C-alpha positions in Angstrom: -19.3 -9.2 15.0 -20.4 -5.5 16.4 -17.3 -3.1 16.4 -17.5 0.4 16.2 -14.4 3.4 16.4 -14.3 6.0 18.7 -11.9 8.4 17.1 -13.7 11.4 16.5 -17.2 11.4 17.4 -18.8 13.1 20.1 -18.8 11.7 23.4 -22.6 10.6 23.3 -21.2 8.3 20.2 -18.2 7.2 21.9 -21.0 6.0 24.8 -22.8 4.0 22.4 -19.9 2.6 20.8 -18.5 1.4 23.7 -21.4 -0.4 24.2 -21.4 -1.9 20.9 -17.5 -3.0 21.6 -18.4 -4.9 24.8 -21.3 -6.6 22.5 -18.7 -7.5 19.8 -16.3 -9.0 22.4 -19.1 -11.2 23.9 -20.0 -12.1 20.5 -16.1 -12.7 19.6 -15.6 -14.9 23.4 -18.2 -17.2 22.3 -17.1 -17.4 18.3 -13.4 -17.8 20.3 -14.7 -20.6 22.4 -16.1 -22.5 19.7 -13.4 -22.2 17.1 -10.1 -23.0 20.2 -7.7 -21.4 17.6 -4.1 -21.6 19.1 -3.6 -18.4 18.3 -4.9 -15.4 16.7 -2.9 -12.6 14.2 -4.5 -9.5 13.8 -3.7 -6.6 11.9 -6.0 -3.5 13.9 -8.8 -1.2 13.2 -11.5 -1.3 15.4 -13.0 -4.4 14.2 -9.8 -6.3 15.2 -10.7 -4.6 18.7 -13.3 -7.3 20.1 -11.5 -10.6 18.4 -8.0 -9.2 20.6 -9.8 -8.9 23.7 -11.9 -11.5 23.5 -8.8 -13.5 22.7 -6.6 -11.7 26.3 -9.8 -12.8 28.3 -9.3 -16.4 27.0 -5.3 -16.3 27.5 -5.2 -17.2 23.5 -1.3 -15.2 22.3 -2.0 -12.8 20.2 0.2 -11.6 16.6 -1.0 -7.5 15.6 1.0 -7.5 12.0 1.1 -3.8 11.1 1.0 -3.2 7.6 2.0 0.6 7.3 5.1 2.4 9.4 3.1 4.6 11.9 0.4 2.2 13.7 -3.1 4.0 14.4 -4.4 4.3 17.9 -6.0 1.0 17.7 -3.2 -0.7 17.1 -1.4 0.8 20.3 -4.2 0.4 22.1 -4.7 -2.9 21.1 -0.9 -4.3 21.4 -1.5 -4.1 24.8 -3.6 -7.2 24.3 -0.8 -9.3 22.0 2.2 -10.9 22.6 4.2 -9.9 20.5 4.0 -7.7 16.7 5.0 -8.6 13.4 5.8 -5.0 12.0 7.2 -3.9 7.4 9.2 -1.5 8.2 12.4 -1.0 11.7 10.6 2.5 11.3 7.7 1.3 13.7 10.0 -0.7 16.1 9.6 2.6 18.0 6.6 3.0 18.2 5.6 -0.1 20.8 8.0 -1.5 23.7 11.3 -2.8 23.7 11.4 -6.1 22.3 7.7 -6.9 22.2 8.4 -6.2 18.0 9.6 -7.7 15.4 10.9 -6.5 11.5 9.1 -9.1 9.3 8.6 -7.3 6.3 5.4 -6.6 4.1 4.7 -10.5 2.4 3.6 -9.7 -1.7 3.3 -12.4 -3.6 5.7 -14.3 -4.8 5.8 -14.0 -9.1 7.2 -10.0 -8.1 10.2 -10.8 -6.7 12.4 -12.1 -10.1 11.4 -12.2 -13.4 12.5 -10.3 -16.5 11.7 -6.6 -17.1 11.9 -7.0 -20.4 10.0 -10.0 -21.6 7.2 -8.1 -19.2 6.8 -5.3 -21.6 6.9 -7.5 -24.1 3.8 -9.8 -23.0 2.1 -6.7 -22.2 2.8 -5.3 -26.1 5.1 -2.4 -24.7 8.1 -1.7 -26.7 11.9 -1.6 -25.5 12.0 1.6 -25.3 11.0 4.8 -23.9 11.0 4.3 -20.3 7.3 2.9 -18.6 5.3 4.7 -16.2 2.8 3.1 -14.0 0.2 4.6 -12.9 -2.9 3.5 -10.8 -4.8 4.4 -7.4 -5.5 1.8 -5.9 -8.3 -1.0 -6.9 -11.2 1.9 -7.5 -8.1 4.0 -9.1 -8.2 8.0 -7.6 -10.0 11.0 -8.9 -7.4 13.3 -8.5 -4.3 11.4 -9.8 -6.6 10.7 -12.8 -6.8 14.5 -13.7 -3.2 15.1 -13.1 -2.3 12.4 -15.7 -5.4 13.9 -17.8 -4.3 17.0 -17.7 -0.1 16.0 -18.2 -0.9 13.1 -20.8 0.7 14.9 -24.2 3.9 15.8 -22.5 4.2 12.6 -20.6 3.5 10.5 -23.4 6.3 12.3 -25.2 8.8 10.8 -23.0 7.3 7.9 -22.1 4.8 4.7 -22.5 2.1 5.1 -19.7 0.1 2.7 -17.9 -2.7 4.0 -16.5 -5.2 1.8 -14.5 -8.2 4.5 -13.6 -10.7 2.3 -12.2 -14.6 2.7 -13.7 -15.8 5.7 -12.1 -13.3 8.5 -14.1 -12.4 5.8 -17.2 -14.9 7.7 -19.2 -13.2 11.0 -19.1 -9.7 9.5 -19.1 -10.2 7.6 -22.5 -11.4 11.4 -23.9 -8.6 12.3 -22.9 -6.9 9.6 -24.6 -8.6 10.4 -27.7 -7.2 14.0 -27.6 -3.7 12.3 -28.9 -2.7 11.8 -31.7 -2.8 8.6 -32.9 1.2 7.9 -32.8 0.5 9.3 -29.2 -1.9 6.9 -28.3 -0.5 3.8 -28.6 1.8 5.2 -26.1 -0.8 5.5 -23.8 -2.9 2.4 -22.3 -5.6 3.1 -19.6 -7.5 0.5 -17.8 -10.3 -0.2 -15.3 -8.2 -3.0 -13.4 -5.9 -5.4 -13.8 -6.0 -9.0 -12.5 -2.7 -11.4 -13.6 -1.2 -8.8 -15.5 0.0 -6.5 -13.2 2.6 -8.0 -12.1 3.7 -7.7 -15.7 3.2 -4.2 -15.4 4.8 -4.1 -11.6 7.5 -5.9 -13.2 7.6 -3.3 -16.6 7.7 0.0 -15.1 10.5 1.8 -15.0 8.3 4.8 -12.7 4.9 5.0 -10.5 2.6 6.6 -10.0 0.7 5.6 -6.6 -1.4 6.5 -3.6 1.4 5.6 -0.4 -1.1 2.7 1.0 1.1 -0.5 2.9 1.0 -3.1 -0.1 1.8 -0.2 -2.7 5.4 0.2 -0.5 5.5 -3.4 -0.2 4.9 -4.2 -4.2 7.2 -1.2 -5.3 10.3 -2.6 -2.9 10.0 -6.6 -4.1 10.5 -5.6 -8.4 12.8 -2.2 -7.3 10.3 0.7 -8.5 10.4 4.1 -7.9 8.1 6.1 -7.2 6.1 9.0 -7.3 3.6 9.0 -4.5 0.5 11.6 -3.7 -0.4 9.9 -0.4 -4.6 9.5 0.4 -5.1 12.6 2.5 -7.9 11.5 4.2 -6.2 8.6 5.5 -6.1 9.3 8.9 -1.8 10.5 7.7 -0.4 6.7 7.2 -0.2 6.8 4.0 1.9 10.7 4.7 3.6 8.7 6.7 4.4 5.8 4.4 5.5 8.1 1.8 7.9 10.4 4.2 9.5 7.0 5.0 9.8 5.9 1.5 11.2 9.2 1.0 14.0 9.2 3.8 15.2 6.0 2.0 15.6 7.2 -1.4 13.1 5.4 -3.4 10.5 7.7 -4.1 9.8 11.2 -4.3 6.2 12.4 -2.7 3.7 14.9 -4.1 0.8 16.3 -2.1 -2.5 15.6 -3.3 -3.1 19.7 -2.8 -1.0 20.3 -5.3 -2.3 18.0 -7.9 -4.4 21.0 -9.5 -0.6 23.0 -10.1 0.9 20.7 -12.5 3.0 19.3 -10.1 2.6 15.2 -10.8 3.5 16.1 -14.2 6.6 17.8 -13.6 7.6 15.5 -11.0 7.5 12.8 -13.4 8.8 14.5 -16.5 12.1 15.3 -14.1 12.7 12.0 -13.0 12.4 10.2 -16.1 15.1 12.3 -17.8 17.7 11.7 -14.5 18.8 8.3 -15.4 21.4 7.8 -12.7 18.7 9.1 -10.0 15.9 7.0 -11.4 18.3 3.8 -11.2 19.6 4.7 -7.7 15.6 5.1 -6.8 15.3 1.5 -8.0 18.1 0.4 -5.9 17.0 1.9 -3.0 13.4 0.6 -3.5 15.2 -2.8 -3.6 16.8 -2.9 -0.3 13.3 -2.6 1.4 12.2 -5.8 0.1 11.4 -8.5 2.4 10.8 -11.8 0.3 10.2 -14.1 3.4 8.1 -11.9 4.6 5.1 -14.2 4.7 7.7 -16.8 6.4 8.6 -14.6 9.0 5.0 -13.5 10.6 4.3 -17.2 9.6 6.6 -18.6 12.6 6.1 -15.9 14.6 2.6 -17.4 14.6 4.0 -20.9 14.8 6.1 -19.8 17.9 3.4 -18.3 19.7 1.1 -21.4 19.4 4.0 -23.5 20.4 4.2 -25.6 17.2 
């Protein structure tokens, strides 16, 4: 299906992409005519624009779900074609007409709720002490975070056990940094390309996380009550900056700018939090307050209401 963005492009490219969007709406119209849905769920972005607009033309109700705190241009535009908007956090309500948006929370896998921290540590082969720091930068890793962790590694392993999900691209460099550690230090540092089923235990076992500030990360940290050091990805259209600022405002996270990583800011932030037990516990409690265990059910309820079911 044809779709293309318009933001930040030359006027000529915007005209070309507008024609692609019109073609995409025609394609979506045909698909909806064949499929005959009772309701459409969209999560924003230019890729969903043709479907939302075609559904509106066919008088098929649309529910837009906003994962991030601040809606992008596409969600703001498409919300005019939607009957309802579901949002993850109450801070998003002000961006939409009164009564149009509903706070549902961010749906995460049910396995994250409940569970035992110490049992999770045992399953991962971790010791009961010291604290556990989980580091990751999304499914492919985050180069700047990986470099910052490697630079501060000797300091960090003296303070905590580290689970580092580095992605494939930087794994060689990360493991070279591990090899420079002493044997006892290496036992506190575990590197992975990616974690699948073990990720639930990693989130449960952690006392502090270092991560980007994507919407899924926010939802998962809230579910397990995990304090975090958030390093927003600087090329995410400011969505991650707003997400991180929201978590900071709720007392659940601290923010470190990506540009500050080369100055050692990450190691400093992690060390300060690990040495401040009361603050870490307070951040964990604040993160837990943002959890919405019924988020998936709440979104499903909105879809059922729109479809007449």
